[in-house]
C-alpha positions in Angstrom: 228.0 144.4 91.0 226.5 146.3 87.9 227.1 150.2 88.5 224.6 152.2 86.5 225.9 154.8 84.3 224.2 158.2 84.2 222.9 159.1 80.7 223.6 162.7 79.6 219.9 163.6 79.3 219.4 162.2 83.2 222.6 164.3 84.0 221.1 167.4 82.5 217.8 167.2 83.9 219.7 166.6 87.5 221.9 169.5 87.0 219.2 171.9 85.6 221.0 173.0 82.4 219.3 176.0 81.0 217.4 175.4 77.7 217.4 178.6 76.6 219.7 180.2 73.9 220.8 176.5 73.0 219.5 176.5 69.4 222.4 176.0 66.8 222.6 178.8 64.1 220.7 177.6 61.2 218.7 179.4 58.5 218.4 176.7 55.7 217.7 173.2 55.8 217.9 170.4 53.5 215.9 167.3 54.4 216.2 163.9 52.7 214.2 161.0 53.5 216.1 157.7 54.1 214.4 155.2 56.0 217.4 153.9 57.6 218.9 152.5 59.8 221.1 155.5 60.4 224.9 154.6 61.9 227.0 157.1 63.8 227.8 158.8 60.6 224.3 158.7 58.9 225.9 159.9 55.3 228.5 157.5 55.2 226.9 154.4 56.7 223.4 155.1 54.8 222.8 153.4 51.4 222.7 156.6 49.5 225.5 156.3 46.9 228.8 158.2 47.7 228.6 160.6 44.7 225.1 161.4 45.7 226.0 162.3 49.1 229.0 164.3 48.1 226.8 166.3 45.7 224.4 166.9 48.2 226.7 168.3 50.5 228.4 170.5 48.1 224.8 171.9 47.1 223.9 172.4 50.7 227.3 174.1 51.9 226.7 176.6 48.8 223.5 177.7 50.1 224.7 177.4 54.0 222.3 174.6 54.5 222.3 172.1 57.3 221.4 168.4 55.9 218.9 166.0 57.8 218.2 162.8 57.1 214.5 161.8 57.9 212.0 159.2 58.2 208.6 158.3 59.2 208.3 156.8 62.5 207.5 153.0 62.7 208.0 151.0 59.4 209.2 152.5 55.9 206.3 152.6 53.7 206.8 151.6 49.7 206.6 154.4 47.1 208.5 157.6 46.2 210.6 159.2 48.9 210.2 163.0 49.7 213.3 165.8 50.1 212.7 169.3 51.0 214.4 172.7 51.2 213.4 174.7 54.1 214.3 178.3 54.4 213.8 179.7 58.4 215.1 183.5 57.7 212.7 185.6 59.2 210.0 186.8 57.0 210.8 184.1 54.5 209.9 180.7 56.2 209.0 178.4 53.7 209.2 174.7 52.8 209.4 173.3 49.2 208.8 169.5 49.0 209.7 167.3 46.3 209.4 163.6 45.6 212.1 161.0 44.3 212.2 157.3 42.9 216.0 157.2 42.5 218.7 158.9 44.6 220.5 159.7 41.3 217.9 162.5 41.1 219.2 164.5 44.1 222.5 165.6 42.1 220.7 168.4 40.9 218.3 170.1 43.7 218.3 173.4 42.4 218.7 175.1 45.9 220.0 178.8 44.8 216.4 179.0 43.3 214.0 176.5 44.9 211.8 174.8 42.4 207.8 174.1 43.1 205.3 176.0 44.9 206.4 176.9 48.5 204.4 175.8 51.8 204.1 177.4 55.3 202.5 174.3 56.6 204.5 173.0 59.8 206.9 170.2 59.7 208.0 168.6 62.9 211.2 166.8 63.5 212.2 164.8 66.4 215.8 163.7 66.7 215.7 159.8 67.0 219.4 159.2 66.1 220.1 156.6 68.6 223.7 155.7 67.2 224.8 159.0 67.7 223.6 159.3 71.3 221.4 156.9 73.2 219.3 159.4 74.8 217.9 160.4 71.3 216.3 157.2 70.7 215.3 156.5 74.3 213.6 160.1 74.8 212.9 161.0 70.9 211.2 158.2 69.8 208.5 158.0 72.1 208.1 161.6 71.4 207.7 161.1 67.8 205.2 158.3 67.8 203.1 160.6 70.1 203.2 163.2 67.9 202.7 161.1 64.5 199.6 159.7 66.2 198.1 163.0 65.8 199.8 165.0 63.2 200.9 161.8 60.9 201.8 163.8 57.8 203.8 166.8 59.3 205.9 164.4 61.6 209.3 162.8 60.9 212.3 161.3 62.9 215.5 162.9 62.2 219.4 162.6 62.4 221.4 164.6 64.9 220.0 168.4 65.4 222.4 169.3 68.4 222.2 169.1 72.2 221.6 165.5 73.0 221.4 166.1 76.5 218.3 167.9 76.1 216.5 164.9 74.6 213.6 164.7 73.4 214.7 167.1 70.9 211.7 168.6 68.8 212.3 171.2 65.7 209.4 173.2 64.2 210.2 174.0 60.8 209.9 176.3 58.9 210.6 178.7 61.5 213.4 177.0 63.0 212.1 176.5 66.5 214.0 174.4 68.7 212.5 172.5 71.8 214.0 170.4 74.2 213.1 167.9 77.1 209.9 167.5 75.5 208.0 164.6 77.0 205.7 162.6 74.7 202.6 163.7 76.1 203.3 167.5 75.7 204.6 167.1 72.0 201.0 167.7 70.6 200.5 170.8 73.1 203.8 172.5 71.7 202.6 171.8 67.9 199.0 173.6 68.8 201.0 176.6 70.2 203.0 176.8 67.2 200.2 176.5 65.0 198.8 179.3 66.8 201.6 181.7 66.4 203.1 181.1 70.0 206.1 179.3 71.3 205.9 176.8 74.5 208.5 178.8 76.8 208.6 175.6 79.4 210.6 173.7 76.4 211.9 176.5 74.1 215.4 176.1 73.3 215.8 179.2 71.0 214.9 180.0 67.0 218.0 178.7 65.2 217.9 182.1 62.6 219.4 184.1 65.7 222.6 183.9 67.6 222.9 182.8 71.1 222.9 186.3 72.9 219.7 187.3 70.6 217.9 184.1 71.9 218.9 184.9 75.4 217.5 188.3 75.2 214.6 187.2 73.5 213.8 184.7 76.4 214.6 187.5 79.1 212.1 190.1 77.2 209.3 187.1 76.8 209.6 186.3 80.4 209.4 190.1 81.7 206.5 190.8 79.2 204.4 187.7 79.2 204.6 188.0 75.2 205.2 184.8 73.6 204.6 185.4 70.1 206.7 183.3 67.4 207.8 186.5 65.8 208.0 189.0 69.1 211.0 190.9 69.8 213.0 190.5 66.6 216.6 191.7 66.7 217.3 195.2 65.8 221.0 195.6 66.6 223.4 193.4 68.5 227.1 194.8 69.5 229.7 193.1 71.3 230.7 195.1 74.5 233.0 193.1 76.4 234.1 189.6 77.0 231.2 187.5 76.6 229.1 190.5 77.0 226.6 191.9 74.3 224.2 194.8 74.2 221.3 193.4 72.6 218.5 195.7 70.9 215.1 194.2 70.1 211.8 195.4 68.6 210.3 196.2 71.9 213.2 195.8 74.4 217.1 196.6 74.8 219.2 194.7 77.3 222.8 193.7 78.1 223.3 189.9 78.2 226.8 187.9 79.8 227.7 184.4 78.9 228.6 182.5 81.9 230.5 179.0 81.9 230.5 176.5 84.3 232.3 173.0 84.4 229.7 169.8 84.5 229.9 167.4 86.9 229.6 164.6 84.2 229.9 164.5 80.4 227.3 166.8 78.1 226.7 163.3 75.9 226.7 159.6 76.1 229.6 159.4 74.0 232.0 161.9 75.7 234.3 160.6 78.5 235.1 164.2 80.1 232.8 166.6 81.4 232.7 169.9 79.8 231.7 173.7 80.3 227.8 174.4 80.4 226.8 177.8 78.8 224.3 179.8 80.2 223.3 183.7 79.9 222.5 186.1 82.5 220.9 189.5 82.4 223.4 192.7 83.4 221.0 195.3 82.9 218.0 196.4 80.8 219.3 199.4 78.5 215.5 200.8 78.1 215.0 201.4 81.7 214.6 205.1 82.3 
Protein backbone atom coordinates (compact mmCIF):
# COMPACT_ATOMS: atom_id res chain seq x y z
CA UNK A 1 0.00 0.00 0.00
CA UNK A 2 1.37 3.41 -1.00
CA UNK A 3 1.12 6.16 1.59
CA UNK A 4 0.79 9.60 0.02
CA UNK A 5 3.07 12.14 1.69
CA UNK A 6 1.70 15.64 2.23
CA UNK A 7 3.93 18.22 0.59
CA UNK A 8 4.89 21.36 2.47
CA UNK A 9 2.68 23.73 0.42
CA UNK A 10 -0.31 21.46 1.02
CA UNK A 11 0.38 21.39 4.75
CA UNK A 12 0.73 25.18 4.81
CA UNK A 13 -2.65 25.64 3.15
CA UNK A 14 -4.31 23.05 5.39
CA UNK A 15 -2.98 24.68 8.56
CA UNK A 16 -3.66 28.20 7.34
CA UNK A 17 -0.12 29.44 8.00
CA UNK A 18 -0.16 33.25 7.80
CA UNK A 19 1.44 34.80 4.71
CA UNK A 20 1.98 38.19 6.28
CA UNK A 21 5.35 39.35 7.62
CA UNK A 22 7.19 36.43 5.99
CA UNK A 23 9.33 38.30 3.43
CA UNK A 24 13.07 37.81 4.10
CA UNK A 25 14.96 41.07 4.75
CA UNK A 26 16.74 41.96 1.48
CA UNK A 27 17.42 45.39 -0.02
CA UNK A 28 19.82 44.57 -2.86
CA UNK A 29 19.82 41.78 -5.41
CA UNK A 30 22.15 40.39 -8.04
CA UNK A 31 20.36 38.42 -10.77
CA UNK A 32 22.42 36.15 -13.05
CA UNK A 33 20.86 34.45 -16.07
CA UNK A 34 21.84 30.78 -15.96
CA UNK A 35 19.47 28.57 -17.97
CA UNK A 36 20.06 25.51 -15.84
CA UNK A 37 19.52 22.85 -14.74
CA UNK A 38 19.76 24.00 -11.13
CA UNK A 39 20.83 21.49 -8.50
CA UNK A 40 19.98 21.69 -4.79
CA UNK A 41 22.99 24.01 -4.45
CA UNK A 42 22.61 25.99 -7.69
CA UNK A 43 25.97 27.71 -7.44
CA UNK A 44 28.15 24.66 -6.94
CA UNK A 45 26.12 22.56 -9.33
CA UNK A 46 25.71 25.08 -12.15
CA UNK A 47 28.01 25.32 -15.15
CA UNK A 48 29.44 28.64 -13.98
CA UNK A 49 33.22 28.42 -13.39
CA UNK A 50 34.18 28.17 -9.72
CA UNK A 51 36.31 31.31 -9.77
CA UNK A 52 33.41 33.28 -11.26
CA UNK A 53 31.02 31.98 -8.60
CA UNK A 54 33.46 33.00 -5.84
CA UNK A 55 33.91 36.45 -7.36
CA UNK A 56 30.17 37.08 -7.66
CA UNK A 57 29.63 35.95 -4.06
CA UNK A 58 32.35 38.30 -2.76
CA UNK A 59 31.05 41.26 -4.77
CA UNK A 60 27.46 40.67 -3.64
CA UNK A 61 28.51 40.28 0.00
CA UNK A 62 30.35 43.60 -0.12
CA UNK A 63 27.09 45.43 -0.90
CA UNK A 64 24.86 43.11 1.17
CA UNK A 65 23.07 41.77 -1.90
CA UNK A 66 21.29 38.46 -2.35
CA UNK A 67 22.23 36.51 -5.48
CA UNK A 68 19.60 34.65 -7.51
CA UNK A 69 20.00 32.65 -10.69
CA UNK A 70 17.28 33.40 -13.24
CA UNK A 71 16.10 31.83 -16.49
CA UNK A 72 13.26 32.29 -18.94
CA UNK A 73 10.34 29.88 -18.60
CA UNK A 74 10.58 27.16 -21.25
CA UNK A 75 13.60 26.45 -23.41
CA UNK A 76 16.75 28.57 -23.23
CA UNK A 77 17.23 30.97 -26.11
CA UNK A 78 20.59 31.38 -27.89
CA UNK A 79 22.53 34.62 -27.65
CA UNK A 80 23.92 36.83 -24.88
CA UNK A 81 22.68 36.28 -21.35
CA UNK A 82 21.64 39.00 -18.91
CA UNK A 83 22.48 40.01 -15.38
CA UNK A 84 21.08 42.77 -13.19
CA UNK A 85 21.69 44.67 -9.99
CA UNK A 86 18.52 45.69 -8.14
CA UNK A 87 18.14 48.28 -5.40
CA UNK A 88 14.92 47.78 -3.42
CA UNK A 89 15.58 50.44 -0.78
CA UNK A 90 12.55 52.71 -0.36
CA UNK A 91 12.83 55.76 -2.61
CA UNK A 92 15.70 54.24 -4.60
CA UNK A 93 13.96 51.39 -6.42
CA UNK A 94 15.94 50.74 -9.60
CA UNK A 95 17.18 47.91 -11.84
CA UNK A 96 20.40 48.04 -13.86
CA UNK A 97 20.41 45.42 -16.67
CA UNK A 98 23.49 44.22 -18.54
CA UNK A 99 24.38 41.53 -21.09
CA UNK A 100 27.30 39.12 -21.12
CA UNK A 101 28.61 36.54 -23.57
CA UNK A 102 31.20 34.89 -21.34
CA UNK A 103 30.83 34.24 -17.57
CA UNK A 104 34.34 35.64 -17.07
CA UNK A 105 32.80 39.08 -17.69
CA UNK A 106 31.07 38.76 -14.31
CA UNK A 107 34.25 39.06 -12.24
CA UNK A 108 33.84 42.86 -12.20
CA UNK A 109 30.18 43.81 -11.82
CA UNK A 110 30.81 47.31 -10.46
CA UNK A 111 28.12 46.93 -7.79
CA UNK A 112 29.17 49.81 -5.46
CA UNK A 113 28.47 52.26 -8.30
CA UNK A 114 26.10 50.50 -10.73
CA UNK A 115 26.83 51.10 -14.39
CA UNK A 116 24.40 51.89 -17.15
CA UNK A 117 20.99 53.48 -17.18
CA UNK A 118 18.71 52.53 -14.28
CA UNK A 119 15.18 51.35 -15.00
CA UNK A 120 12.04 51.33 -12.90
CA UNK A 121 10.30 48.77 -15.15
CA UNK A 122 8.89 45.79 -13.26
CA UNK A 123 10.68 42.46 -13.02
CA UNK A 124 8.76 39.37 -11.94
CA UNK A 125 10.62 36.43 -10.45
CA UNK A 126 8.85 33.14 -9.76
CA UNK A 127 10.67 30.58 -7.65
CA UNK A 128 10.83 27.38 -9.69
CA UNK A 129 13.78 25.76 -7.91
CA UNK A 130 12.38 22.25 -7.82
CA UNK A 131 15.63 20.59 -6.73
CA UNK A 132 15.53 22.77 -3.62
CA UNK A 133 11.87 21.97 -2.90
CA UNK A 134 9.44 20.10 -5.19
CA UNK A 135 6.61 22.52 -4.34
CA UNK A 136 8.55 25.33 -6.03
CA UNK A 137 8.45 23.42 -9.31
CA UNK A 138 4.95 21.99 -8.95
CA UNK A 139 3.36 25.34 -8.13
CA UNK A 140 5.96 27.78 -9.42
CA UNK A 141 6.44 26.70 -13.02
CA UNK A 142 2.75 26.96 -14.03
CA UNK A 143 2.62 30.41 -12.45
CA UNK A 144 5.76 31.51 -14.32
CA UNK A 145 4.39 30.14 -17.61
CA UNK A 146 1.06 31.96 -17.20
CA UNK A 147 2.75 35.24 -16.30
CA UNK A 148 5.30 34.91 -19.12
CA UNK A 149 2.51 34.39 -21.66
CA UNK A 150 1.26 37.89 -20.80
CA UNK A 151 4.56 39.58 -19.83
CA UNK A 152 7.33 37.66 -21.59
CA UNK A 153 10.03 40.32 -21.17
CA UNK A 154 9.38 40.96 -17.50
CA UNK A 155 9.04 37.36 -16.27
CA UNK A 156 11.75 34.97 -15.08
CA UNK A 157 12.00 31.75 -13.13
CA UNK A 158 14.48 32.00 -10.25
CA UNK A 159 16.26 30.01 -7.59
CA UNK A 160 15.17 29.78 -3.96
CA UNK A 161 13.69 33.01 -2.55
CA UNK A 162 12.59 31.71 0.87
CA UNK A 163 9.34 30.28 2.20
CA UNK A 164 9.02 27.07 0.15
CA UNK A 165 5.69 26.23 1.76
CA UNK A 166 4.17 29.42 0.34
CA UNK A 167 4.68 28.27 -3.29
CA UNK A 168 3.91 29.63 -5.81
CA UNK A 169 6.14 32.42 -4.67
CA UNK A 170 6.26 35.57 -6.76
CA UNK A 171 8.75 38.40 -6.20
CA UNK A 172 8.00 41.81 -7.75
CA UNK A 173 11.07 43.97 -8.29
CA UNK A 174 12.41 46.58 -7.95
CA UNK A 175 10.27 47.14 -4.83
CA UNK A 176 11.02 43.72 -3.35
CA UNK A 177 7.38 42.71 -2.84
CA UNK A 178 6.90 39.07 -1.87
CA UNK A 179 3.71 37.20 -2.76
CA UNK A 180 2.82 33.63 -1.85
CA UNK A 181 0.28 30.95 -2.70
CA UNK A 182 -0.29 32.65 -6.06
CA UNK A 183 -2.16 30.35 -8.47
CA UNK A 184 -1.43 30.69 -12.19
CA UNK A 185 -4.71 32.45 -12.89
CA UNK A 186 -3.96 35.20 -10.33
CA UNK A 187 -0.41 36.09 -11.37
CA UNK A 188 -1.44 38.61 -14.03
CA UNK A 189 -3.80 40.39 -11.63
CA UNK A 190 -1.03 40.67 -9.01
CA UNK A 191 1.24 42.17 -11.69
CA UNK A 192 -1.44 44.59 -12.86
CA UNK A 193 -2.00 45.87 -9.34
CA UNK A 194 1.73 46.30 -8.80
CA UNK A 195 2.04 48.31 -11.99
CA UNK A 196 -0.81 50.49 -10.72
CA UNK A 197 1.04 51.14 -7.47
CA UNK A 198 -1.00 48.72 -5.36
CA UNK A 199 -0.35 45.47 -3.52
CA UNK A 200 -2.62 42.44 -3.68
CA UNK A 201 -3.41 41.81 0.02
CA UNK A 202 -4.77 38.31 -0.58
CA UNK A 203 -1.31 36.99 -1.47
CA UNK A 204 1.03 39.58 0.04
CA UNK A 205 3.89 38.29 2.22
CA UNK A 206 5.58 41.63 2.82
CA UNK A 207 8.18 44.03 1.49
CA UNK A 208 11.74 42.78 1.77
CA UNK A 209 13.16 46.23 2.60
CA UNK A 210 11.43 46.12 6.01
CA UNK A 211 11.79 43.92 9.09
CA UNK A 212 9.10 41.42 10.04
CA UNK A 213 7.55 43.62 12.80
CA UNK A 214 7.22 46.49 10.32
CA UNK A 215 5.70 44.16 7.71
CA UNK A 216 3.19 42.96 10.32
CA UNK A 217 2.33 46.50 11.40
CA UNK A 218 1.82 47.58 7.79
CA UNK A 219 -0.50 44.63 7.16
CA UNK A 220 -2.64 45.58 10.16
CA UNK A 221 -2.68 49.28 9.22
CA UNK A 222 -3.72 48.48 5.65
CA UNK A 223 -6.46 46.14 6.81
CA UNK A 224 -7.86 48.82 9.14
CA UNK A 225 -7.66 51.66 6.62
CA UNK A 226 -8.29 49.93 3.28
CA UNK A 227 -5.21 51.72 1.88
CA UNK A 228 -3.15 49.27 -0.19
CA UNK A 229 -0.63 51.51 -1.91
CA UNK A 230 2.82 50.02 -2.40
CA UNK A 231 4.39 52.96 -0.55
CA UNK A 232 1.68 53.44 2.08
CA UNK A 233 2.53 53.39 5.80
CA UNK A 234 6.33 53.69 5.61
CA UNK A 235 8.09 53.07 8.94
CA UNK A 236 9.09 56.05 11.07
CA UNK A 237 10.35 54.36 14.24
CA UNK A 238 10.59 50.80 15.55
CA UNK A 239 11.37 49.98 19.17
CA UNK A 240 11.58 46.60 20.87
CA UNK A 241 9.50 46.95 24.03
CA UNK A 242 9.57 43.43 25.43
CA UNK A 243 10.01 39.76 24.63
CA UNK A 244 8.84 39.35 21.01
CA UNK A 245 7.07 42.69 21.37
CA UNK A 246 7.58 45.85 19.28
CA UNK A 247 6.17 49.36 19.16
CA UNK A 248 6.00 50.39 15.50
CA UNK A 249 5.35 53.94 14.37
CA UNK A 250 4.34 54.20 10.74
CA UNK A 251 3.52 57.29 8.73
CA UNK A 252 -0.21 57.18 9.33
CA UNK A 253 -0.48 54.66 12.17
CA UNK A 254 1.19 53.54 15.40
CA UNK A 255 0.73 50.17 17.03
CA UNK A 256 2.28 47.46 19.17
CA UNK A 257 2.69 43.98 17.70
CA UNK A 258 3.76 40.68 19.20
CA UNK A 259 5.28 37.61 17.53
CA UNK A 260 3.63 34.34 18.55
CA UNK A 261 5.03 30.90 17.74
CA UNK A 262 3.18 27.58 17.45
CA UNK A 263 4.68 24.23 16.53
CA UNK A 264 3.42 22.91 13.22
CA UNK A 265 2.02 19.41 12.90
CA UNK A 266 4.18 18.65 9.85
CA UNK A 267 7.56 19.78 8.42
CA UNK A 268 7.66 23.27 6.93
CA UNK A 269 9.65 22.19 3.86
CA UNK A 270 9.56 19.04 1.79
CA UNK A 271 13.18 18.28 2.70
CA UNK A 272 12.70 18.72 6.45
CA UNK A 273 12.16 15.67 8.62
CA UNK A 274 10.63 17.21 11.75
CA UNK A 275 8.01 19.90 12.38
CA UNK A 276 9.09 23.43 13.31
CA UNK A 277 7.60 26.61 14.71
CA UNK A 278 5.24 28.76 12.66
CA UNK A 279 5.44 32.47 13.45
CA UNK A 280 2.53 34.85 13.31
CA UNK A 281 2.10 38.41 14.56
CA UNK A 282 -0.81 39.71 16.56
CA UNK A 283 -2.01 43.19 17.35
CA UNK A 284 -1.43 44.16 20.98
CA UNK A 285 -2.94 47.63 20.79
CA UNK A 286 -3.17 50.71 18.62
CA UNK A 287 -0.88 53.39 20.02
CA UNK A 288 -2.57 56.20 18.10
CA UNK A 289 -6.04 55.64 19.59
CA UNK A 290 -7.16 58.38 21.95
